[in-house]
VOZA-754744 format. One record per residue (C-alpha): residue in one letter; chain; x, y, z. Coordinates in steps of 0.2 Angstrom, whole numbers, plus 5000, padded with zeros to 4 digits. Each point is the difference from the previous one (the first is absolute). Example, Ala and Ser with C-alpha at 12.3 -4.5 7.8 and 13.67 -1.06 7.14 Angstrom:
BEGIN
A, A, 5062, 4978, 5039 $
S, A, 5006, 5017, 4997 $
//
This chain:
BEGIN
M, A, 4922, 4861, 4935 $
S, A, 5001, 5019, 5003 $
G, A, 5011, 5008, 5013 $
R, A, 5013, 5014, 5002 $
I, A, 5018, 4997, 4996 $
L, A, 5014, 5013, 5004 $
V, A, 5015, 5000, 4988 $
I, A, 5016, 5007, 5007 $
D, A, 5013, 5003, 4987 $
D, A, 5012, 5015, 4996 $
V, A, 5000, 4996, 4981 $
E, A, 4984, 5007, 4991 $
T, A, 5000, 4987, 4986 $
N, A, 4999, 4986, 5013 $
R, A, 4986, 5008, 5009 $
V, A, 4990, 5003, 4984 $
I, A, 5003, 4982, 4994 $
L, A, 4994, 4993, 5016 $
R, A, 4985, 5012, 5001 $
T, A, 4995, 4994, 4983 $
K, A, 5002, 4982, 5004 $
L, A, 4991, 5001, 5016 $
A, A, 4986, 5011, 4993 $
S, A, 4997, 4986, 4987 $
Q, A, 4995, 4989, 5015 $
Y, A, 4988, 5013, 5007 $
Y, A, 5011, 5005, 5014 $
S, A, 5001, 5018, 5007 $
V, A, 5018, 5006, 4999 $
L, A, 5009, 5013, 5011 $
L, A, 5017, 5006, 4994 $
A, A, 5015, 5006, 5011 $
E, A, 5016, 5006, 4992 $
S, A, 5011, 4998, 5016 $
G, A, 5001, 4990, 5016 $
Y, A, 4995, 5014, 5011 $
H, A, 4985, 5004, 4988 $
G, A, 4995, 4982, 5001 $
L, A, 5001, 4999, 5019 $
D, A, 4989, 5016, 5001 $
L, A, 4987, 4993, 4987 $
A, A, 5000, 4983, 5009 $
T, A, 4996, 5009, 5017 $
R, A, 4986, 5011, 4992 $
E, A, 4992, 4988, 4988 $
E, A, 5004, 4982, 5008 $
P, A, 5000, 4991, 4983 $
D, A, 4996, 4981, 4999 $
V, A, 5017, 4995, 4992 $
I, A, 5017, 5010, 4998 $
L, A, 5011, 4997, 4985 $
L, A, 5017, 5007, 5005 $
D, A, 5016, 5003, 4990 $
V, A, 5016, 4996, 5009 $
V, A, 5013, 5013, 4993 $
M, A, 4994, 5018, 5003 $
P, A, 5009, 5016, 5003 $
D, A, 4993, 5006, 5017 $
I, A, 4998, 4984, 5010 $
D, A, 5001, 4983, 4992 $
G, A, 4986, 4987, 4999 $
F, A, 5007, 4990, 5014 $
E, A, 4999, 5014, 5012 $
V, A, 4982, 5005, 4994 $
C, A, 4995, 4982, 5004 $
R, A, 5008, 5000, 5017 $
R, A, 4991, 5016, 5005 $
L, A, 4983, 4993, 4993 $
K, A, 5002, 4984, 5010 $
A, A, 5005, 5009, 5016 $
D, A, 4984, 5011, 4999 $
P, A, 4985, 4991, 5009 $
C, A, 4988, 5009, 4989 $
L, A, 5009, 4994, 4984 $
A, A, 5009, 4984, 5004 $
H, A, 4985, 4990, 4993 $
I, A, 5001, 5007, 4983 $
P, A, 5008, 4987, 4988 $
V, A, 5016, 5006, 4991 $
V, A, 5008, 4993, 4984 $
M, A, 5017, 5007, 4996 $
I, A, 5004, 5002, 4982 $
T, A, 5018, 5002, 4993 $
A, A, 5012, 4995, 4987 $
L, A, 5011, 4994, 5014 $
N, A, 4997, 4981, 5001 $
S, A, 5014, 4993, 5011 $
P, A, 4996, 4988, 5014 $
E, A, 5007, 5013, 5012 $
E, A, 4988, 5013, 4994 $
R, A, 4985, 4989, 5001 $
L, A, 5004, 4994, 5017 $
R, A, 5003, 5018, 5006 $
G, A, 4983, 5005, 4993 $
L, A, 4991, 4986, 5009 $
E, A, 5009, 5003, 5016 $
V, A, 4994, 5018, 5001 $
G, A, 4982, 4994, 4998 $
A, A, 4997, 4999, 4981 $
D, A, 4987, 4987, 4995 $
D, A, 5008, 4997, 4984 $
F, A, 5015, 5005, 4989 $
L, A, 4997, 5001, 4981 $
S, A, 5013, 5004, 4987 $
R, A, 5000, 5010, 4984 $
P, A, 4995, 4998, 4987 $
L, A, 4983, 4995, 5008 $
C, A, 4990, 4985, 4995 $
D, A, 4982, 5006, 4999 $
L, A, 4993, 4983, 5005 $
A, A, 5011, 4999, 5016 $
L, A, 4996, 5019, 5004 $
F, A, 4982, 4999, 4998 $
A, A, 4998, 4983, 5010 $
R, A, 5011, 5007, 5014 $
V, A, 4989, 5016, 5001 $
R, A, 4984, 4990, 5000 $
N, A, 5007, 4988, 5014 $
L, A, 5006, 5014, 5011 $
M, A, 4984, 5010, 4997 $
R, A, 4989, 4985, 5006 $
S, A, 5012, 4998, 5015 $
K, A, 4999, 5019, 5004 $
L, A, 4981, 5000, 4999 $
M, A, 4998, 4985, 5011 $
F, A, 5012, 5008, 5013 $
D, A, 4990, 5017, 4999 $
E, A, 4984, 4991, 5004 $
L, A, 5008, 4992, 5015 $
R, A, 5007, 5016, 5006 $
L, A, 4983, 5009, 4997 $
R, A, 4991, 4986, 5011 $
D, A, 5014, 5001, 5013 $
R, A, 4997, 5019, 5002 $
T, A, 4981, 4997, 5000 $
C, A, 5002, 4988, 5014 $
G, A, 5011, 5013, 5010 $
G, A, 5017, 4994, 4993 $
S, A, 5016, 5010, 5002 $
G, A, 4999, 5009, 4983 $
P, A, 5017, 5002, 4993 $
G, A, 5008, 4985, 4992 $
T, A, 5016, 4990, 5004 $
T, A, 5017, 5005, 4994 $
L, A, 5013, 4989, 4992 $
A, A, 5010, 4999, 5016 $
E, A, 4985, 4995, 5010 $
G, A, 4995, 4987, 4987 $
D, A, 5017, 4993, 5001 $
A, A, 4999, 4999, 5019 $
L, A, 4985, 4990, 4998 $
I, A, 5010, 4987, 4990 $
A, A, 5014, 5000, 5013 $
S, A, 4988, 4997, 5014 $
G, A, 4999, 4982, 4993 $
G, A, 4986, 4988, 4996 $
S, A, 5000, 5002, 4981 $
S, A, 4999, 4985, 4989 $
V, A, 5004, 4997, 4982 $
L, A, 4996, 4984, 4989 $
F, A, 5011, 4997, 4985 $
V, A, 4993, 4989, 4986 $
S, A, 5011, 4994, 4986 $
D, A, 5006, 4985, 4990 $
P, A, 5013, 4993, 5002 $
P, A, 4998, 5000, 5019 $
E, A, 5018, 5004, 5003 $
E, A, 4997, 5017, 4992 $
A, A, 4985, 5004, 5012 $
Q, A, 5010, 4994, 5015 $
D, A, 5015, 5011, 4995 $
W, A, 4989, 5015, 4998 $
A, A, 4992, 4997, 5017 $
T, A, 5017, 4998, 5009 $
R, A, 5007, 5016, 4993 $
M, A, 4985, 5010, 5003 $
G, A, 4998, 4993, 5018 $
R, A, 5017, 5006, 5004 $
R, A, 4999, 5017, 4992 $
L, A, 4983, 5005, 5007 $
G, A, 4999, 4990, 5016 $
I, A, 4984, 4992, 4995 $
R, A, 4993, 4983, 5001 $
T, A, 5000, 4991, 4983 $
M, A, 4992, 4984, 4993 $
S, A, 5003, 4992, 4983 $
C, A, 4992, 4987, 4988 $
D, A, 5001, 4996, 4982 $
A, A, 4981, 4995, 4996 $
G, A, 4985, 5011, 4998 $
Q, A, 4988, 4989, 5010 $
T, A, 5013, 4999, 5014 $
A, A, 5000, 5019, 5000 $
L, A, 4981, 5000, 5002 $
N, A, 5001, 4988, 5014 $
I, A, 5013, 5010, 5009 $
V, A, 4990, 5016, 4999 $
R, A, 4984, 4992, 5006 $
E, A, 5010, 4995, 5016 $
A, A, 5009, 5016, 5003 $
P, A, 4998, 5014, 4987 $
P, A, 5017, 5009, 4998 $
D, A, 5002, 5019, 4998 $
A, A, 5008, 4998, 4983 $
I, A, 5002, 4987, 4987 $
V, A, 5013, 4999, 4987 $
I, A, 4996, 4990, 4984 $
S, A, 5010, 4994, 4986 $
Q, A, 4993, 4997, 4983 $
Q, A, 5005, 4982, 5001 $
V, A, 4990, 4990, 5013 $
R, A, 5000, 4981, 5001 $
D, A, 4984, 4990, 4998 $
G, A, 4995, 5007, 4984 $
V, A, 4994, 5017, 5007 $
D, A, 5006, 5016, 4991 $
G, A, 5006, 5013, 5012 $
R, A, 4986, 5012, 4993 $
Q, A, 4987, 4987, 5005 $
L, A, 5007, 4999, 5017 $
L, A, 5000, 5019, 5001 $
A, A, 4982, 5001, 4995 $
A, A, 4995, 4987, 5012 $
L, A, 5009, 5008, 5015 $
R, A, 4992, 5017, 4996 $
S, A, 4983, 4992, 5000 $
H, A, 5003, 4990, 5016 $
P, A, 4993, 5009, 5016 $
D, A, 5015, 4996, 5010 $
T, A, 5012, 5008, 4988 $
R, A, 4990, 5014, 4992 $
Q, A, 5010, 5013, 5010 $
S, A, 5017, 4992, 4999 $
A, A, 5013, 5008, 4990 $
I, A, 5005, 4990, 4985 $
L, A, 5016, 5002, 4990 $
F, A, 5002, 4991, 4983 $
A, A, 5017, 4995, 4992 $
V, A, 5001, 5005, 4982 $
Q, A, 5014, 4992, 4989 $
G, A, 5011, 5013, 4992 $
E, A, 4992, 5016, 4992 $
D, A, 4983, 4992, 4997 $
F, A, 4989, 5016, 5002 $
A, A, 4985, 4992, 4993 $
L, A, 5000, 4987, 5014 $
A, A, 5004, 5013, 5012 $
A, A, 4984, 5010, 4995 $
Q, A, 4990, 4984, 5000 $
V, A, 5004, 4995, 5018 $
L, A, 4997, 5018, 5006 $
D, A, 4983, 5000, 4992 $
L, A, 4997, 4983, 5008 $
G, A, 5003, 5007, 5017 $
A, A, 5018, 4999, 5004 $
S, A, 5006, 5013, 5012 $
D, A, 5017, 5001, 4991 $
Y, A, 5012, 4990, 4989 $
F, A, 5019, 4998, 4998 $
H, A, 5011, 4994, 4986 $
T, A, 5009, 4983, 5002 $
P, A, 5013, 4996, 5004 $
P, A, 4997, 5012, 5014 $
D, A, 5012, 5012, 5009 $
P, A, 4999, 4994, 5018 $
A, A, 5001, 5018, 5006 $
E, A, 4986, 5006, 4988 $
L, A, 4989, 4986, 5004 $
A, A, 5002, 5004, 5019 $
A, A, 4996, 5018, 4997 $
R, A, 4984, 4996, 4990 $
L, A, 4995, 4987, 5013 $
R, A, 5003, 5013, 5014 $
A, A, 4989, 5013, 4990 $
Q, A, 4986, 4987, 4998 $
L, A, 5001, 4994, 5018 $
R, A, 5000, 5018, 5006 $
R, A, 4984, 5004, 4990 $
K, A, 4991, 4984, 5006 $
L, A, 5004, 5003, 5018 $
I, A, 4994, 5018, 4999 $
S, A, 4984, 4994, 4992 $
D, A, 4997, 4987, 5013 $
G, A, 5002, 5013, 5013 $
L, A, 4987, 5011, 4992 $
R, A, 4988, 4985, 4998 $
S, A, 5003, 4995, 5018 $
T, A, 4996, 5018, 5006 $
L, A, 4985, 5000, 4989 $
R, A, 4993, 4984, 5007 $
D, A, 5003, 5007, 5018 $
G, A, 4991, 5016, 4996 $
L, A, 4985, 4991, 4993 $
R, A, 5000, 4988, 5015 $
L, A, 5000, 5015, 5012 $
A, A, 4986, 5008, 4990 $
M, A, 4989, 4984, 5002 $
V, A, 5006, 4992, 5017 $
D, A, 4999, 5005, 5018 $
P, A, 5018, 4999, 5006 $
L, A, 4995, 4994, 5018 $
T, A, 4989, 4985, 4995 $
G, A, 5005, 4996, 4982 $
L, A, 4981, 5001, 4996 $
F, A, 4994, 5011, 4986 $
N, A, 4996, 5018, 5005 $
R, A, 4984, 5011, 4998 $
R, A, 5005, 5007, 4983 $
Y, A, 5002, 4983, 4992 $
A, A, 4985, 4992, 5009 $
L, A, 4988, 5013, 4993 $
H, A, 5007, 4998, 4983 $
H, A, 4998, 4981, 5001 $
L, A, 4983, 5001, 5007 $
E, A, 4995, 5010, 4984 $
R, A, 5006, 4985, 4990 $
I, A, 4990, 4988, 5011 $
V, A, 4984, 5011, 4997 $
A, A, 5003, 5000, 4981 $
R, A, 5002, 4981, 5000 $
A, A, 4984, 4998, 5010 $
R, A, 4990, 5011, 4987 $
A, A, 5007, 4990, 4986 $
T, A, 4997, 4982, 5008 $
G, A, 4985, 5003, 5011 $
R, A, 5009, 4992, 5014 $
G, A, 5000, 5006, 5018 $
F, A, 5014, 5007, 5011 $
A, A, 5004, 5006, 5017 $
T, A, 5009, 5014, 5008 $
M, A, 5005, 4999, 5019 $
M, A, 5006, 5014, 5012 $
L, A, 5010, 4993, 5015 $
D, A, 5005, 5010, 5015 $
L, A, 5010, 4993, 5015 $
D, A, 4990, 5003, 5016 $
S, A, 5007, 5011, 5013 $
F, A, 5017, 5001, 4991 $
K, A, 5004, 5017, 5007 $
S, A, 5002, 4992, 5017 $
V, A, 5013, 4988, 4993 $
N, A, 5011, 5015, 4994 $
D, A, 4997, 5010, 5016 $
R, A, 5004, 4985, 5012 $
Y, A, 5014, 4991, 4991 $
G, A, 5007, 5013, 4988 $
H, A, 4999, 5002, 4981 $
P, A, 5013, 4986, 4996 $
A, A, 4987, 4988, 5008 $
G, A, 4986, 5007, 4990 $
D, A, 5010, 4998, 4984 $
A, A, 5004, 4982, 5005 $
V, A, 4981, 4997, 5002 $
L, A, 4996, 5008, 4983 $
R, A, 5013, 4990, 4991 $
Q, A, 4993, 4983, 5008 $
F, A, 4982, 5006, 4996 $
A, A, 5005, 5002, 4982 $
D, A, 5008, 4983, 5000 $
R, A, 4984, 4992, 5007 $
L, A, 4989, 5009, 4987 $
R, A, 5011, 4993, 4986 $
E, A, 4998, 4982, 5006 $
T, A, 4981, 5001, 5000 $
V, A, 4997, 5007, 4982 $
R, A, 5001, 4993, 4983 $
G, A, 5014, 5005, 4988 $
E, A, 4988, 5010, 4989 $
D, A, 4994, 5011, 5015 $
L, A, 5007, 5017, 5004 $
V, A, 5006, 5004, 5018 $
A, A, 5006, 5018, 5004 $
R, A, 5004, 5011, 5014 $
L, A, 4991, 5017, 4999 $
G, A, 5009, 5008, 5014 $
G, A, 5002, 4998, 5019 $
E, A, 4991, 4984, 5006 $
E, A, 4988, 5001, 4986 $
F, A, 5000, 4986, 4986 $
F, A, 4991, 4996, 4985 $
V, A, 4996, 4984, 4990 $
A, A, 4992, 4998, 4983 $
M, A, 4994, 4983, 4994 $
P, A, 4993, 4997, 4982 $
D, A, 4988, 4987, 4995 $
V, A, 4992, 4997, 5017 $
D, A, 4983, 5001, 5008 $
A, A, 4994, 5006, 5017 $
R, A, 5001, 4983, 5008 $
I, A, 5018, 4996, 4994 $
A, A, 5005, 5018, 5005 $
A, A, 4993, 4998, 5017 $
Q, A, 5009, 4984, 5003 $
V, A, 5017, 5007, 4995 $
A, A, 4997, 5015, 5011 $
E, A, 4996, 4989, 5015 $
R, A, 5016, 4990, 4996 $
M, A, 5010, 5016, 5001 $
R, A, 4992, 5005, 5016 $
V, A, 5004, 4983, 5008 $
A, A, 5018, 5000, 4993 $
V, A, 5003, 5016, 5009 $
E, A, 4991, 4995, 5017 $
S, A, 5006, 4983, 5001 $
A, A, 5019, 5002, 5003 $
P, A, 5010, 5014, 5009 $
F, A, 5011, 5012, 4991 $
V, A, 5018, 4998, 5003 $
V, A, 5008, 5016, 5007 $
D, A, 5017, 5003, 5008 $
G, A, 4999, 5002, 5019 $
V, A, 4983, 4992, 5001 $
P, A, 5003, 4981, 5003 $
E, A, 4982, 4995, 5000 $
G, A, 4997, 5010, 4984 $
L, A, 4986, 5013, 4996 $
S, A, 4982, 4995, 4997 $
V, A, 4992, 5010, 4986 $
T, A, 4983, 5000, 4992 $
V, A, 4994, 5007, 4984 $
S, A, 4983, 5008, 4994 $
I, A, 4995, 4997, 4982 $
G, A, 4988, 5008, 4988 $
V, A, 4995, 4991, 4984 $
S, A, 4991, 5007, 4985 $
V, A, 4995, 4988, 4986 $
G, A, 4996, 5006, 4983 $
H, A, 4992, 4991, 4985 $
H, A, 4993, 5002, 4983 $
P, A, 4990, 5011, 4995 $
E, A, 5005, 5012, 5014 $
P, A, 5019, 4999, 5002 $
L, A, 5000, 5018, 5006 $
E, A, 5015, 5012, 4999 $
V, A, 5016, 4998, 5010 $
A, A, 4997, 5014, 5012 $
E, A, 4982, 4993, 5004 $
L, A, 5007, 4983, 5003 $
I, A, 5013, 5006, 5012 $
N, A, 4987, 5011, 5009 $
R, A, 4989, 4985, 5002 $
A, A, 5014, 4989, 5007 $
D, A, 5005, 5014, 5011 $
A, A, 4982, 5001, 5006 $
A, A, 5000, 4982, 5004 $
L, A, 5017, 5001, 5009 $
Y, A, 4992, 5014, 5011 $
A, A, 4985, 4989, 5004 $
S, A, 5013, 4986, 5006 $
K, A, 5009, 5013, 5011 $
H, A, 4984, 5006, 5008 $
G, A, 4993, 4983, 5001 $
G, A, 5013, 4994, 5012 $
R, A, 5016, 4998, 4990 $
N, A, 5008, 4984, 4995 $
M, A, 4986, 4996, 4988 $
V, A, 4996, 5000, 4981 $
T, A, 4986, 5010, 4992 $
V, A, 4994, 4996, 4982 $
V, A, 4991, 5012, 4989 $
A, A, 4993, 4993, 4984 $
N, A, 4995, 5012, 4986 $
A, A, 4983, 4999, 4994 $
A, A, 4998, 4990, 4984 $
//
């Protein structure tokens, strides 16, 4: 996996050794000999991962990490702190300023490479979300460490703890629930865990290597990573002692992080907080992306598809007709004398009519049919796999559905009587025509309905 790694270390020998190790794994390596130089390179180059020494003469690694995580444009870059200091207090301090991991010298190559691969995958997926977010009109800069912690503090996060014996899982759940103010669940069996996540997928899952019912923790990890409901959940794996081979294996299996047992409660809480922070930020980006995509396809007033999506979808229907030789229909619909509704009762009344009209259209079509609002009072329907007779029947059913019942409008007790004119164009093999021509024919049929007296259906069938 290629990528760019920034090494920040004031000792030249350490920089050279790390560059050699990382280059052997085909990474591109940037070197900085001080904290300030590292901050400057991070800003200019925006690497994929930063390996950061703790003890440096200008500013130490803790301050460098704090500044990185306070910068909205850099906060998303994973940081691994590397030092000869290995006390629980130093590890906790590193995690609390935003480091993704804290590795001690002498470095275990297996653990280093596995952690870099893991963080590189996470960063690339996060970058893809940010890119799509910007494409859909998102805010641009990322979320800082403090803003991420505020998301956790707002409540609602949930974590599942899975371990055998069950008392261990319950103890972890109780301690972390109190420290982080989160909802927790616990169980001791792999199948029970899978049943729980199907009901209510948690934001994070903590797994012990020992799980009851004959399931190895690694098997459960793999199952959770492949499960649709927990594919995006953060997963932390408990590693007994200094088993770096197991740590590397679980990271490659998809664990978000690991911790050594017996865990220091403060360190486990810090690691959980970091993973929840990343999960909630990613969820926010996905939500923004979904909203952006929806806005690009859907008319906000009626909830129907918009013109852009309708034309794109019609191209697919035409291609399908060419491939199958089956017929299809396109319909243009226009509410009669709609301008008078707005003029007499106001635009809120007109909007109410448009929304109810959209609802009536939905009730008269099949699930595979497309209904769209093109703009104003003009609507569009595309129906695959129909002939002229069926299309005419459906269009007449739409006309009657509009005419038969008044539209409910505030301030008009008796409701408003509205009618619709419909133009139908039917295409079939061997002449399915192009999208523009199909719309033109349906529009011409609509024009005929309007000038034929309104409140009627006109069907134009293409020549065979």
